[in-house]
N, CA, C and O atoms as a GROMACS GRO file, in nm:
protein
  332
    1MET      N    1  -1.548  -0.206  -0.110
    1MET     CA    2  -1.498  -0.170  -0.072
    1MET      C    3  -1.385  -0.080   0.044
    1MET      O    4  -1.410   0.041   0.050
    2ASP      N    5  -1.264  -0.129   0.134
    2ASP     CA    6  -1.329  -0.086   0.242
    2ASP      C    7  -1.186   0.154   0.209
    2ASP      O    8  -1.071   0.195   0.195
    3SER      N    9  -1.301   0.195   0.215
    3SER     CA   10  -1.222   0.329   0.166
    3SER      C   11  -1.003   0.285   0.228
    3SER      O   12  -0.905   0.301   0.155
    4ASN      N   13  -1.001   0.235   0.371
    4ASN     CA   14  -0.919   0.319   0.398
    4ASN      C   15  -0.820   0.216   0.418
    4ASN      O   16  -0.757   0.188   0.520
    5LYS      N   17  -0.818   0.138   0.242
    5LYS     CA   18  -0.708   0.014   0.233
    5LYS      C   19  -0.721   0.036   0.097
    5LYS      O   20  -0.818   0.099   0.054
    6ILE      N   21  -0.584  -0.036  -0.021
    6ILE     CA   22  -0.517   0.004  -0.097
    6ILE      C   23  -0.502  -0.106  -0.194
    6ILE      O   24  -0.394  -0.104  -0.252
    7LEU      N   25  -0.583  -0.202  -0.228
    7LEU     CA   26  -0.523  -0.248  -0.317
    7LEU      C   27  -0.340  -0.289  -0.404
    7LEU      O   28  -0.309  -0.217  -0.499
    8ILE      N   29  -0.259  -0.381  -0.369
    8ILE     CA   30  -0.083  -0.356  -0.452
    8ILE      C   31  -0.075  -0.461  -0.533
    8ILE      O   32  -0.143  -0.562  -0.548
    9GLN      N   33   0.070  -0.396  -0.606
    9GLN     CA   34   0.103  -0.578  -0.621
    9GLN      C   35   0.251  -0.602  -0.571
    9GLN      O   36   0.330  -0.512  -0.596
   10LEU      N   37   0.311  -0.744  -0.486
   10LEU     CA   38   0.351  -0.711  -0.393
   10LEU      C   39   0.448  -0.841  -0.524
   10LEU      O   40   0.394  -0.939  -0.574
   11TYR      N   41   0.566  -0.806  -0.544
   11TYR     CA   42   0.672  -0.903  -0.625
   11TYR      C   43   0.800  -0.972  -0.462
   11TYR      O   44   0.854  -0.925  -0.361
   12LEU      N   45   0.789  -1.098  -0.530
   12LEU     CA   46   0.913  -1.121  -0.400
   12LEU      C   47   1.034  -1.130  -0.524
   12LEU      O   48   0.958  -1.146  -0.619
   13PRO      N   49   1.169  -1.131  -0.584
   13PRO     CA   50   1.199  -1.164  -0.670
   13PRO      C   51   1.264  -1.237  -0.647
   13PRO      O   52   1.297  -1.268  -0.761
   14LEU      N   53   1.348  -1.333  -0.553
   14LEU     CA   54   1.402  -1.471  -0.466
   14LEU      C   55   1.346  -1.594  -0.521
   14LEU      O   56   1.403  -1.691  -0.571
   15VAL      N   57   1.197  -1.563  -0.498
   15VAL     CA   58   1.140  -1.697  -0.512
   15VAL      C   59   1.039  -1.641  -0.655
   15VAL      O   60   0.968  -1.725  -0.710
   16GLU      N   61   1.040  -1.540  -0.691
   16GLU     CA   62   0.999  -1.470  -0.873
   16GLU      C   63   0.769  -1.499  -0.841
   16GLU      O   64   0.665  -1.523  -0.903
   17LYS      N   65   0.815  -1.476  -0.725
   17LYS     CA   66   0.613  -1.483  -0.690
   17LYS      C   67   0.622  -1.279  -0.763
   17LYS      O   68   0.699  -1.190  -0.798
   18LYS      N   69   0.461  -1.322  -0.739
   18LYS     CA   70   0.372  -1.185  -0.645
   18LYS      C   71   0.223  -1.255  -0.655
   18LYS      O   72   0.155  -1.340  -0.713
   19TYR      N   73   0.226  -1.142  -0.540
   19TYR     CA   74   0.089  -1.117  -0.485
   19TYR      C   75   0.017  -1.015  -0.497
   19TYR      O   76   0.088  -0.918  -0.472
   20ASP      N   77  -0.122  -0.972  -0.532
   20ASP     CA   78  -0.160  -0.877  -0.446
   20ASP      C   79  -0.240  -0.883  -0.336
   20ASP      O   80  -0.318  -0.969  -0.294
   21ILE      N   81  -0.197  -0.741  -0.285
   21ILE     CA   82  -0.317  -0.782  -0.159
   21ILE      C   83  -0.293  -0.585  -0.108
   21ILE      O   84  -0.221  -0.491  -0.141
   22PHE      N   85  -0.438  -0.621   0.016
   22PHE     CA   86  -0.496  -0.557   0.056
   22PHE      C   87  -0.409  -0.465   0.154
   22PHE      O   88  -0.363  -0.534   0.245
   23ILE      N   89  -0.373  -0.332   0.163
   23ILE     CA   90  -0.292  -0.325   0.302
   23ILE      C   91  -0.388  -0.155   0.291
   23ILE      O   92  -0.435  -0.086   0.201
   24PRO      N   93  -0.372  -0.149   0.493
   24PRO     CA   94  -0.403  -0.031   0.522
   24PRO      C   95  -0.345   0.119   0.526
   24PRO      O   96  -0.297   0.142   0.636
   25ILE      N   97  -0.338   0.210   0.450
   25ILE     CA   98  -0.351   0.356   0.427
   25ILE      C   99  -0.350   0.428   0.556
   25ILE      O  100  -0.315   0.546   0.554
   26ASN      N  101  -0.399   0.347   0.723
   26ASN     CA  102  -0.352   0.424   0.782
   26ASN      C  103  -0.252   0.406   0.943
   26ASN      O  104  -0.244   0.460   1.053
   27LYS      N  105  -0.190   0.297   0.867
   27LYS     CA  106  -0.097   0.232   0.944
   27LYS      C  107   0.063   0.320   0.843
   27LYS      O  108   0.077   0.369   0.731
   28ARG      N  109   0.189   0.291   1.013
   28ARG     CA  110   0.300   0.316   0.915
   28ARG      C  111   0.389   0.187   0.849
   28ARG      O  112   0.394   0.073   0.893
   29VAL      N  113   0.465   0.247   0.715
   29VAL     CA  114   0.552   0.134   0.634
   29VAL      C  115   0.619   0.001   0.664
   29VAL      O  116   0.619  -0.106   0.602
   30GLY      N  117   0.697   0.055   0.821
   30GLY     CA  118   0.698  -0.063   0.890
   30GLY      C  119   0.586  -0.152   0.962
   30GLY      O  120   0.578  -0.257   0.898
   31THR      N  121   0.544  -0.153   1.013
   31THR     CA  122   0.372  -0.171   1.034
   31THR      C  123   0.384  -0.297   0.911
   31THR      O  124   0.382  -0.420   0.926
   32ILE      N  125   0.398  -0.194   0.756
   32ILE     CA  126   0.295  -0.358   0.698
   32ILE      C  127   0.417  -0.384   0.688
   32ILE      O  128   0.438  -0.263   0.674
   33LYS      N  129   0.513  -0.426   0.682
   33LYS     CA  130   0.593  -0.508   0.608
   33LYS      C  131   0.668  -0.580   0.686
   33LYS      O  132   0.748  -0.666   0.650
   34GLN      N  133   0.625  -0.520   0.881
   34GLN     CA  134   0.641  -0.642   0.926
   34GLN      C  135   0.519  -0.812   0.937
   34GLN      O  136   0.550  -0.922   0.983
   35ILE      N  137   0.372  -0.765   0.869
   35ILE     CA  138   0.239  -0.768   0.892
   35ILE      C  139   0.295  -0.844   0.761
   35ILE      O  140   0.261  -0.961   0.778
   36ILE      N  141   0.383  -0.830   0.607
   36ILE     CA  142   0.420  -0.897   0.526
   36ILE      C  143   0.441  -1.027   0.564
   36ILE      O  144   0.401  -1.141   0.541
   37THR      N  145   0.559  -0.937   0.663
   37THR     CA  146   0.672  -1.020   0.622
   37THR      C  147   0.642  -1.212   0.678
   37THR      O  148   0.670  -1.322   0.632
   38LYS      N  149   0.552  -1.146   0.827
   38LYS     CA  150   0.463  -1.263   0.889
   38LYS      C  151   0.433  -1.379   0.818
   38LYS      O  152   0.463  -1.497   0.806
   39ASN      N  153   0.354  -1.286   0.774
   39ASN     CA  154   0.270  -1.404   0.620
   39ASN      C  155   0.291  -1.436   0.553
   39ASN      O  156   0.232  -1.536   0.512
   40LEU      N  157   0.408  -1.368   0.473
   40LEU     CA  158   0.424  -1.520   0.433
   40LEU      C  159   0.492  -1.648   0.427
   40LEU      O  160   0.465  -1.750   0.364
   41LYS      N  161   0.632  -1.602   0.548
   41LYS     CA  162   0.618  -1.749   0.684
   41LYS      C  163   0.610  -1.803   0.667
   41LYS      O  164   0.688  -1.883   0.617
   42GLU      N  165   0.440  -1.820   0.711
   42GLU     CA  166   0.370  -1.872   0.713
   42GLU      C  167   0.288  -1.872   0.560
   42GLU      O  168   0.246  -1.988   0.552
   43MET      N  169   0.260  -1.820   0.475
   43MET     CA  170   0.173  -1.897   0.318
   43MET      C  171   0.298  -2.011   0.235
   43MET      O  172   0.288  -2.109   0.161
   44ILE      N  173   0.432  -1.922   0.307
   44ILE     CA  174   0.492  -1.993   0.106
   44ILE      C  175   0.611  -2.049   0.220
   44ILE      O  176   0.692  -2.104   0.145
   45ASP      N  177   0.649  -2.060   0.322
   45ASP     CA  178   0.831  -2.087   0.410
   45ASP      C  179   0.924  -2.011   0.366
   45ASP      O  180   1.044  -2.027   0.387
   46TYR      N  181   0.861  -1.904   0.287
   46TYR     CA  182   1.005  -1.781   0.308
   46TYR      C  183   1.056  -1.692   0.401
   46TYR      O  184   0.981  -1.597   0.424
   47ASP      N  185   1.132  -1.692   0.445
   47ASP     CA  186   1.221  -1.641   0.545
   47ASP      C  187   1.231  -1.466   0.524
   47ASP      O  188   1.293  -1.451   0.418
   48VAL      N  189   1.204  -1.364   0.568
   48VAL     CA  190   1.260  -1.238   0.560
   48VAL      C  191   1.321  -1.171   0.626
   48VAL      O  192   1.284  -1.106   0.723
   49LYS      N  193   1.472  -1.185   0.556
   49LYS     CA  194   1.578  -1.103   0.625
   49LYS      C  195   1.527  -0.977   0.726
   49LYS      O  196   1.406  -0.976   0.704
   50GLU      N  197   1.554  -0.878   0.818
   50GLU     CA  198   1.515  -0.820   0.901
   50GLU      C  199   1.651  -0.694   0.806
   50GLU      O  200   1.645  -0.578   0.848
   51ASP      N  201   1.706  -0.708   0.747
   51ASP     CA  202   1.747  -0.567   0.667
   51ASP      C  203   1.658  -0.581   0.500
   51ASP      O  204   1.720  -0.534   0.405
   52THR      N  205   1.592  -0.611   0.486
   52THR     CA  206   1.420  -0.602   0.383
   52THR      C  207   1.398  -0.498   0.393
   52THR      O  208   1.420  -0.430   0.494
   53ASN      N  209   1.343  -0.453   0.276
   53ASN     CA  210   1.336  -0.346   0.222
   53ASN      C  211   1.170  -0.364   0.098
   53ASN      O  212   1.152  -0.448   0.010
   54LEU      N  213   1.068  -0.240   0.148
   54LEU     CA  214   0.960  -0.182  -0.004
   54LEU      C  215   0.975  -0.100  -0.032
   54LEU      O  216   0.976   0.007   0.029
   55TYR      N  217   1.006  -0.141  -0.215
   55TYR     CA  218   1.089  -0.018  -0.345
   55TYR      C  219   0.986  -0.049  -0.421
   55TYR      O  220   0.929  -0.155  -0.450
   56SER      N  221   0.965   0.123  -0.464
   56SER     CA  222   0.880   0.129  -0.536
   56SER      C  223   0.933   0.040  -0.648
   56SER      O  224   1.053   0.052  -0.673
   57LYS      N  225   0.855  -0.054  -0.727
   57LYS     CA  226   0.886  -0.162  -0.860
   57LYS      C  227   0.890  -0.044  -0.986
   57LYS      O  228   0.900  -0.106  -1.092
   58ASP      N  229   0.888   0.033  -0.999
   58ASP     CA  230   0.883   0.202  -1.157
   58ASP      C  231   0.925   0.311  -1.072
   58ASP      O  232   0.860   0.404  -1.120
   59THR      N  233   1.020   0.376  -0.940
   59THR     CA  234   1.114   0.371  -0.884
   59THR      C  235   1.201   0.371  -0.848
   59THR      O  236   1.279   0.466  -0.854
   60GLY      N  237   1.228   0.236  -0.782
   60GLY     CA  238   1.334   0.203  -0.701
   60GLY      C  239   1.350   0.264  -0.603
   60GLY      O  240   1.434   0.208  -0.532
   61LYS      N  241   1.293   0.398  -0.540
   61LYS     CA  242   1.222   0.444  -0.384
   61LYS      C  243   1.204   0.318  -0.286
   61LYS      O  244   1.100   0.257  -0.313
   62ILE      N  245   1.277   0.262  -0.178
   62ILE     CA  246   1.293   0.263  -0.086
   62ILE      C  247   1.175   0.338  -0.028
   62ILE      O  248   1.157   0.456  -0.058
   63TYR      N  249   1.083   0.268   0.064
   63TYR     CA  250   0.954   0.344   0.116
   63TYR      C  251   0.977   0.332   0.201
   63TYR      O  252   1.028   0.227   0.241
   64ASP      N  253   0.950   0.441   0.279
   64ASP     CA  254   1.068   0.507   0.425
   64ASP      C  255   0.917   0.397   0.537
   64ASP      O  256   0.794   0.393   0.530
   65VAL      N  257   1.048   0.314   0.646
   65VAL     CA  258   0.876   0.285   0.738
   65VAL      C  259   0.861   0.358   0.861
   65VAL      O  260   0.844   0.303   0.970
   66GLN      N  261   0.869   0.505   0.840
   66GLN     CA  262   0.833   0.552   0.955
   66GLN      C  263   0.712   0.654   0.946
   66GLN      O  264   0.679   0.742   1.026
   67LEU      N  265   0.632   0.601   0.779
   67LEU     CA  266   0.620   0.708   0.683
   67LEU      C  267   0.452   0.578   0.684
   67LEU      O  268   0.448   0.458   0.657
   68LEU      N  269   0.329   0.686   0.729
   68LEU     CA  270   0.205   0.608   0.666
   68LEU      C  271   0.220   0.614   0.575
   68LEU      O  272   0.305   0.675   0.510
   69VAL      N  273   0.109   0.528   0.538
   69VAL     CA  274   0.077   0.517   0.387
   69VAL      C  275   0.044   0.538   0.352
   69VAL      O  276   0.029   0.485   0.242
   70LYS      N  277  -0.005   0.624   0.380
   70LYS     CA  278  -0.125   0.759   0.268
   70LYS      C  279   0.023   0.875   0.291
   70LYS      O  280   0.088   0.964   0.236
   71ASP      N  281   0.020   0.850   0.328
   71ASP     CA  282   0.134   0.980   0.329
   71ASP      C  283   0.281   0.960   0.237
   71ASP      O  284   0.392   1.014   0.243
   72THR      N  285   0.224   0.859   0.156
   72THR     CA  286   0.375   0.793   0.116
   72THR      C  287   0.305   0.847  -0.045
   72THR      O  288   0.204   0.916  -0.041
   73ASP      N  289   0.378   0.802  -0.207
   73ASP     CA  290   0.336   0.760  -0.357
   73ASP      C  291   0.222   0.590  -0.378
   73ASP      O  292   0.180   0.546  -0.486
   74LEU      N  293   0.198   0.528  -0.233
   74LEU     CA  294   0.120   0.424  -0.240
   74LEU      C  295  -0.010   0.419  -0.272
   74LEU      O  296  -0.093   0.476  -0.200
   75LYS      N  297  -0.046   0.354  -0.380
   75LYS     CA  298  -0.220   0.378  -0.425
   75LYS      C  299  -0.279   0.254  -0.504
   75LYS      O  300  -0.197   0.171  -0.542
   76ASN      N  301  -0.405   0.234  -0.530
   76ASN     CA  302  -0.380   0.164  -0.604
   76ASN      C  303  -0.367   0.064  -0.659
   76ASN      O  304  -0.484   0.026  -0.649
   77ALA      N  305  -0.293  -0.052  -0.738
   77ALA     CA  306  -0.245  -0.150  -0.831
   77ALA      C  307  -0.146  -0.110  -0.853
   77ALA      O  308  -0.093  -0.160  -0.953
   78SER      N  309  -0.042   0.030  -0.758
   78SER     CA  310   0.100   0.000  -0.738
   78SER      C  311   0.205  -0.109  -0.651
   78SER      O  312   0.188  -0.169  -0.545
   79LYS      N  313   0.290  -0.105  -0.724
   79LYS     CA  314   0.369  -0.133  -0.774
   79LYS      C  315   0.461  -0.182  -0.610
   79LYS      O  316   0.483  -0.090  -0.532
   80VAL      N  317   0.510  -0.331  -0.571
   80VAL     CA  318   0.622  -0.311  -0.486
   80VAL      C  319   0.731  -0.436  -0.451
   80VAL      O  320   0.721  -0.556  -0.427
   81VAL      N  321   0.782  -0.390  -0.456
   81VAL     CA  322   0.890  -0.476  -0.393
   81VAL      C  323   0.969  -0.548  -0.291
   81VAL      O  324   1.044  -0.468  -0.235
   82LEU      N  325   0.979  -0.656  -0.250
   82LEU     CA  326   1.000  -0.690  -0.125
   82LEU      C  327   1.149  -0.738  -0.119
   82LEU      O  328   1.151  -0.858  -0.143
   83MET      N  329   1.289  -0.682  -0.093
   83MET     CA  330   1.414  -0.764  -0.156
   83MET      C  331   1.549  -0.687  -0.050
   83MET      O  332   1.667  -0.722  -0.066
   0.00000   0.00000   0.00000
């Protein structure tokens, strides 16, 4: 496995789906959010609103879009909610 990526579990409460996805640790959370939302639109025709955030499923904390993934508490098997 690439050590520059982690595997997270992404929950979409509005459609009651979850996905396991690899994300790069050297990108900003905001960039990851853009990539995820673009892919969701293509994969499942899921329209993500502009004010959507990524949250920790365990703590409810919003991930700062300016931080690099490696500077957050995200790690392999982290559970993240997009809403």
